N, C-alpha and C positions, 0 to 999 in steps of 0.2 A: 668496663674494662670487662666485669665479673659476667657477659656473654663469651669471650673471647677464650678461644682456643687453641694453646699453643703446642705444635708437635716435632717432637725434637728425634732426628736420626739419635742412632747413640755410640756406633766406635767409626770416630774421627770428627763428631763433633760434638756431643756432650765429654765423653773422657779418650783418652789419648790411650790405647790399649794396642798399641803397636808392639809394645815392650814386650808383653806377656802371650801375647801370638809369636812373637819374633822366639821367644823363648821354647814356646810347645813345637812349633818349627825346624828349630835345633834340637829337641830332644826326637823327634822322627829321624830328623839325618844322622842323629851318633846313632841308632838302631841299625841305619841302611850301612854304615861304616863311613859314612860322609863327612866333610868340616863343616861347621856350624858355618853360617852366614851372618852378614853385619844385619842388626836391625832396618836400616835404610835403606837396605837392599829388600826387606819382605816389606816395605809398607806401601809399596805402590799396589802390592795385592792382596793388602789386607779386604777392601771391600769387595775381592771376588770368593772371601771364603776358603776353607782349611785347604780343602782340595788343591784349589790351583795355585795357592800360597807350598805346599809342599810341591808340589808338580814342578812350580818352577825354578825352586831353589832346588829339587837334585837335576834338573834338565840343566840346569847352570854348571853343573860338576859330571856335566855329560852320564845321566843316570836317568836312563829312560824306565819307567813304572809300567808297568800293565795295568788295568783297569781293576782285577781282581787285587790286585799289589797294591792300588794306591787307595783301596775301599778299605782293605784291612788295616793300613798304614793311617787312614782315618780316624779307625776307633783307638789308635794307638795314641794321635793326638791331642782326641777330644778326654781320654782319659789324664793326659798329664794338666791340658787345661782347663778340665773343672777341677780340677787339685790345686790349680795355681792359678785361678784366675785374675785375682786381684792383687797378684805378689809386689805389681808394677805399676801396671795402671791408676790414673790417677785425670780427674776433673781437669779440663782446660780452666784457664785462669779468667776470673770471674764467673764463670760458669754456674756456681753456689750462688753469688750475691745475686745475678737476672732470676734465680729461681724462686729464690726466697722474695722476692722485690713483686714478681707479677703473681705468686703467690696470694702473699700479703693483701694485693689490689684485686680477690677475688677471681683470676684467670683459671681456666683449667686447661692442665697440663699436663702433656700425654707423652711415651717412647714408643717410637712405630721402628722399629727396627727388623733382620734380615737374619739376626743372629736368634737362634731358639732363646722360644720364652724365659726358658729355665736359667740359662746364662745368663741373656739378661737381667730376670729379678735377683741369680746368685751377685753378679757385679758391681748390680745397686743397692744390693744392701750389705753387701762388703765394703760400699765409698758412703752411706749411711746416706743416700740420694731416692731410698725409696718413697718414702717421705711426701715427697715433693709432689707424685704423678697420680694422676685419679686415674689410668689404664698405662699397664706398662704390654706391648701386643709386640709377640717375636714374628717369627716366619712359619711357625707350626702354629701359631694360636685361629688364624681364622681358614688354616688353610688353601692361602693368595698370598702371595707375599713383593714388596716391588719387584720393578714397578709398574704391578698390575694395582690401577689408582682404588681399588676395591679396600688392600692393605691400609691404606692412609683413612680413606671415608669411613672406615670398621673400624681402627682405632676414637674416631672423632666423635663417633657413638655410642662406645661405649666409655671414653673418656664424660660422657652426660653433655655433648655441644653439637654445635651448630655448625655445619662444614660450611654456612653462610661467612661467619666470622669465626673464621680458621687461618693461621699459619704454619705452613713447615718449614722449619729448620734443620735443612743438611748439608753434606760435604760430597753428592757424589752427581755424577749424570744420571744417575737411579733416582736419587730423591729428587731432585730436578725433574726429573722426568716424568713419574709419580704426581706430584703434586700440580704438572701442568696438565696430565691426562684429568685427572678432580679438580681441575676449577680452580686448582687453592693456588693463594699467593706464597711464595717459595723465597725463605734469606739462604744464603748459601754461604756457609763461612770457608776463605779459602785456605786455614792451617789444616786440613784434615788430610785425605789421603785420595785426593782423586791424581789421576796421572795428568792429563789437561787441566789449565785452568779452567776453574769452576764456571767463571766470568763466560765463559766458549758457551757454556749452554744456555745462558740466557735467563737466569732466576732473573727475578725481583728484584733483588738484593745483593749486594755481596761486603761480609762486614770480614774483617780481617784481626779482631779481638772483640770479647763479649764486651766489651765499654762500647762499643758503635750498634749494641743489640737494642736498644730503647729507640735509639734517633730511627730506625733502617724502622723496625717494628710500626714505630705510629705514623711511618709516613704511608707504609701498605695500610694501616687500619683506616683509616683517616680517607683514605680511595675507596673504601669498603662504605663508608657510613652514609 
């Protein structure tokens, strides 16, 4: 077990961040004089980043945003989100027990996220999760980001792992495409922010709860043995 590296996406995979992302989106909408939107309406766009969340939320109320206005509002979003990054976000059920179990067995754990590194670290630190990870790699860390496979393989390298004995865990088509491009097995969680069912992207395994993770991971690891 001590030679395996488990690489996790962050938003929608380790942590349910939608409540705080929705709150920051609504902060921007109020700045525009628009109505707040429900968290459930934001969830499908979480994986696409803040610009898309703001743009789609405004468009739903008939407000088209010019490119410069959108970029200016991005700064408003980031300021609010940075100050409230962990107000309501929380790890998914049984995530912590899974991380502890694999860390105790000697596995290397890492985060590969399209969140900027500073935000990823701030969120994980606030949730007391930083201690589990040998590497936390954001979209700005390496100069490339998912779905570029180098983002994943670079994360494995920085965690001190071997790509031949590694698994990716994610909630989106982007995560699955990244892992496949890197020729690394991928476990998809179906409770994240994917609009389409993650099974439709043909991951190597799909789980609906972290209590099912160990069985799925063991099967994939055995195929690489």
